[in-house]
C-alpha positions in Angstrom: 97.2 96.8 57.1 98.1 94.6 60.1 100.5 97.3 61.0 98.0 100.1 60.8 95.7 98.0 62.8 98.3 97.5 65.4 99.0 101.1 65.5 95.6 102.3 65.7 95.1 100.0 68.8 98.1 101.1 70.5 96.9 104.7 70.3 93.7 104.0 71.4 94.6 101.9 74.2 97.2 104.7 75.2 94.3 107.3 75.3 92.0 105.1 77.1 94.5 104.3 79.7 95.3 107.7 79.8 92.1 109.3 80.4 91.2 106.6 82.9 94.5 107.5 84.9 93.4 111.3 85.0 89.9 110.5 86.1 91.1 108.1 88.7 93.8 110.3 90.2 92.0 113.6 90.2 88.3 112.7 90.4 86.9 114.7 93.6 90.3 116.7 94.2 90.5 120.8 94.2 92.3 121.2 91.1 92.9 125.0 91.9 94.3 123.9 95.2 96.7 121.5 93.6 97.8 124.1 90.9 98.6 126.7 94.0 100.8 124.3 95.7 102.6 123.2 92.6 103.5 127.0 92.1 105.1 127.2 95.3 107.8 124.7 94.4 111.4 125.9 94.0 112.0 125.4 90.1 115.8 125.3 90.5 115.3 122.0 92.2 113.6 120.6 89.1 116.4 121.4 86.7 118.4 118.5 87.8 115.3 116.4 88.0 115.2 117.3 84.3 119.0 116.7 83.9 118.1 112.9 85.5 115.9 112.3 82.6 118.4 113.3 79.9 121.0 111.3 81.8 118.6 108.1 81.5 118.0 108.4 77.8 121.7 109.1 77.5 122.8 106.1 79.4 121.4 103.8 76.9 122.7 105.6 74.0 126.4 105.2 75.7 125.5 101.3 75.9 124.5 101.0 72.1 127.8 102.9 71.3 130.0 101.2 73.4 128.6 97.7 72.3 128.6 98.7 68.5 132.3 99.5 69.0 133.1 96.1 70.4 131.5 94.6 67.3 133.4 96.7 64.8 130.9 99.2 64.1 131.8 102.8 64.3 128.8 105.3 64.9 128.5 108.6 66.3 127.3 109.3 69.7 124.4 111.3 68.6 123.4 108.8 66.3 123.3 106.3 69.2 121.2 109.0 71.3 118.8 109.1 68.8 118.5 105.2 68.8 118.0 105.7 72.3 115.2 108.0 72.0 113.3 106.1 69.4 113.3 103.2 71.8 112.2 105.1 74.8 109.5 107.0 72.8 107.8 104.1 71.6 108.5 101.8 74.9 106.1 105.0 76.4 103.5 104.4 74.4 103.3 100.9 73.7 101.9 97.9 76.4 104.8 96.5 78.2 107.0 98.7 76.1 106.6 96.3 73.4 107.2 98.8 70.6 110.7 100.2 71.7 112.9 97.6 70.0 111.4 97.1 67.0 111.7 100.6 66.3 115.3 101.0 67.2 115.9 97.9 64.8 114.1 99.7 62.2 116.0 102.8 62.5 119.4 100.8 62.9 118.5 99.0 59.6 118.5 102.4 58.1 122.0 103.3 59.1 123.1 99.9 57.6 123.6 98.1 60.7 122.7 94.3 60.2 119.5 93.1 61.9 121.3 90.2 63.6 123.9 92.9 65.4 121.1 95.2 66.4 119.0 92.4 67.8 121.8 90.8 69.5 123.1 94.4 71.1 119.3 95.2 72.2 118.8 91.9 73.6 121.8 92.5 76.0 120.7 96.1 76.7 117.5 94.4 77.8 118.7 91.6 79.8 120.8 94.1 81.8 117.9 96.6 82.1 115.9 94.1 83.8 118.6 92.5 85.8 118.8 95.9 87.5 115.1 95.5 88.6 115.9 91.9 89.6 118.6 92.9 91.9 116.7 95.6 93.5 113.6 93.0 94.2 115.5 90.1 95.2 117.8 92.1 97.4 114.7 93.8 99.2 112.9 90.5 99.5 116.0 88.6 101.2 117.7 91.2 103.1 115.3 94.3 103.2 112.1 93.0 105.2 112.4 95.6 107.9 112.2 98.1 104.6 109.4 96.6 103.2 107.6 96.5 106.6 108.2 100.3 106.9 107.3 101.6 103.4 105.8 98.8 101.4 103.6 96.6 103.5 100.6 97.8 101.8 101.6 97.1 98.5 104.1 94.0 99.1 101.7 91.8 96.9 102.0 94.0 94.0 106.0 94.4 94.7 106.3 90.7 95.0 104.4 89.9 91.7 106.5 92.5 90.0 109.9 91.0 91.2 108.6 87.4 90.3 107.9 88.4 87.0 111.2 90.1 86.1 113.1 87.2 87.6 111.1 85.0 85.3 111.6 87.2 82.4 115.4 87.5 82.8 115.8 83.5 83.7 113.5 83.1 80.6 116.0 85.4 78.5 119.3 83.8 79.7 118.0 80.2 79.0 117.3 81.2 75.4 120.6 82.5 75.3 122.7 79.9 77.0 120.5 76.8 76.2 118.9 77.5 73.0 118.5 73.7 72.3 116.1 73.4 75.3 114.4 76.5 74.7 113.8 75.5 70.9 112.4 72.1 72.4 110.1 74.1 74.8 108.9 76.5 72.0 108.3 73.8 69.4 106.4 71.9 72.0 104.2 74.8 73.1 103.6 75.9 69.5 102.4 72.2 68.9 100.2 72.3 71.9 98.5 75.5 71.1 98.2 74.3 67.4 96.6 70.9 68.6 94.1 73.2 70.7 93.2 75.2 67.5 94.4 78.4 69.0 96.7 79.1 66.0 96.7 77.8 62.6 99.4 75.5 61.8 102.3 77.3 60.0 105.5 76.2 58.5 106.8 79.7 58.5 106.3 80.2 62.3 108.7 77.4 62.7 111.2 78.7 60.3 111.1 82.1 62.3 111.7 80.1 65.5 114.9 78.5 64.0 116.1 82.1 62.8 115.7 83.4 66.3 117.7 80.4 67.7 120.6 81.2 65.8 120.2 84.8 67.3 120.3 83.4 70.6 123.3 81.2 70.0 125.2 84.3 68.7 124.1 86.2 71.8 125.5 83.3 74.1 128.9 83.5 71.9 129.3 87.0 72.6 128.2 87.0 76.1 131.0 84.5 76.9 133.7 86.2 74.9 132.8 89.7 76.2 132.4 89.5 79.9 134.2 92.2 81.0 132.1 94.4 78.3 128.9 93.1 80.1 130.2 93.9 83.8 130.6 97.6 82.5 127.3 97.6 80.8 125.5 96.4 83.6 127.3 99.4 85.9 126.4 102.0 83.3 122.8 100.5 83.3 122.8 100.7 87.3 123.8 104.4 87.1 121.4 104.9 84.3 118.1 103.5 86.2 119.0 105.2 89.3 119.7 108.3 87.6 115.8 108.5 86.8 114.7 107.1 90.4 116.7 110.3 91.6 114.1 112.8 89.9 112.0 112.0 92.8 114.3 113.1 95.4 114.8 116.7 93.6 110.8 116.7 93.5 111.0 116.1 97.2 113.5 118.8 97.9 111.5 121.5 95.4 108.9 121.3 98.3 111.2 122.4 100.7 110.9 119.1 102.6 113.5 117.3 104.5 114.0 114.2 106.9 114.0 111.6 104.3 117.3 110.5 102.9 117.8 110.5 99.1 118.7 106.9 99.3 115.2 105.8 100.7 113.6 108.0 98.2 115.6 106.5 95.2 115.1 102.9 96.5 111.0 103.5 97.1 111.0 104.8 93.3 113.1 102.0 92.2 110.3 99.7 93.9 107.3 101.1 91.9 109.6 100.4 88.5 110.1 96.7 89.8 106.2 96.3 90.4 105.2 97.9 87.2 107.9 97.0 84.6 106.3 93.7 83.2 102.4 94.8 83.4 101.0 95.4 80.1 100.4 99.3 80.4 102.2 102.0 78.5 104.7 103.4 80.8 103.2 101.7 83.7 100.3 104.2 83.6 97.8 104.2 86.1 99.3 101.7 88.2 102.5 103.8 88.9 100.3 106.7 90.0 98.4 104.7 92.4 101.6 102.8 93.9 103.0 106.4 94.5 100.1 107.8 96.1 100.1 104.9 98.6 104.0 104.4 99.3 105.1 108.0 99.4 102.1 109.2 101.7 104.4 109.1 104.8 107.1 111.0 103.1 105.2 113.7 101.3 102.3 114.3 103.6 98.5 114.2 102.7 98.5 117.9 101.1 101.7 117.6 98.9 101.4 113.9 98.1 99.2 114.6 94.9 101.1 117.6 93.8 104.4 115.4 94.3 103.1 112.7 92.1 102.2 114.9 89.5 105.9 116.3 89.4 107.3 113.0 90.0 105.5 111.4 87.0 105.7 114.5 85.3 109.6 114.2 85.2 109.9 110.5 85.2 107.7 109.6 82.5 105.9 112.5 80.7 109.4 114.7 80.3 111.0 111.4 79.2 108.3 110.9 76.7 108.3 114.7 75.4 112.3 114.6 75.1 112.3 111.2 73.3 109.3 112.3 71.0 111.4 115.5 69.9 114.5 113.4 69.2 112.5 110.5 67.4 111.0 113.3 65.0 114.8 114.2 64.4 115.8 110.7 63.8 113.1 110.4 61.3 114.6 113.3 59.3 118.1 112.3 59.9 118.9 108.7 60.3 119.6 107.0 56.8 119.9 110.1 55.1 123.7 110.2 54.8 123.9 108.6 51.2 121.1 111.4 50.0 123.1 114.0 51.4 
């Protein structure tokens, strides 16, 4: 019953945010003119944009396959691609991408993968995934003030907030991994304070779950210390994976026949949007991503092509990802865990 209520809430929340986004973006705009402009794009430039989305999903599947292999678990690459698709689909439709990893763990369990193993792999995937954003945010903050003044000055506060939240998240996860005793003390005292304030009812089971999670963090720490080379390679794959998705916006830029702004600038700008929205409690960064695009890319696309450019960029970077991952999530639902039955 609790899961059903949560699902209903997520669906309603997604629809509300989607409707609000559509209204906020298109209110007062000439939809006919926008449609005519979109018809003028060169579709051949959009094909590699779609490939970028597939590479983005495929990149995580390679990481899962590689890490499972290091743990002695043999999986087919297509099965790992299904795991990746499931994660991205549920991340796209839930606030703060909170539904992705629980869904992946569920499907991995159907493939007889122990929950501690799947949790370990996905925890490292999350750390490296967010670490890429931390590197972008911190590098620009320290070394890229000229870039920020040129392109991000009007949205710098949102960018700095996103950077700070990602730094906090990655730092907290590393503390949980490498200092589980300290982390346990912090969490236990936090729970005691919350219970004392009568915000939560005291429950012994909650502390037992905490102890179980600490065991998992200790296992992650052991893996990290023993597989440094693996982690470096995983981080490299993650960098390629994330920048592949950011590059889709450059192909949209070229599809309109535009030139004059380098691919590097456009890719980094799209990356800054990811930094800003990644930790916000919105499914797929919906709403804020569109608004940031309209403010950041105005000098690059121009006022006439800005909105059509945003539609195609978000269409590739979010909705195409959602569509592709949804298809393979359906495939996963009918194929994963059916080997014994077959």
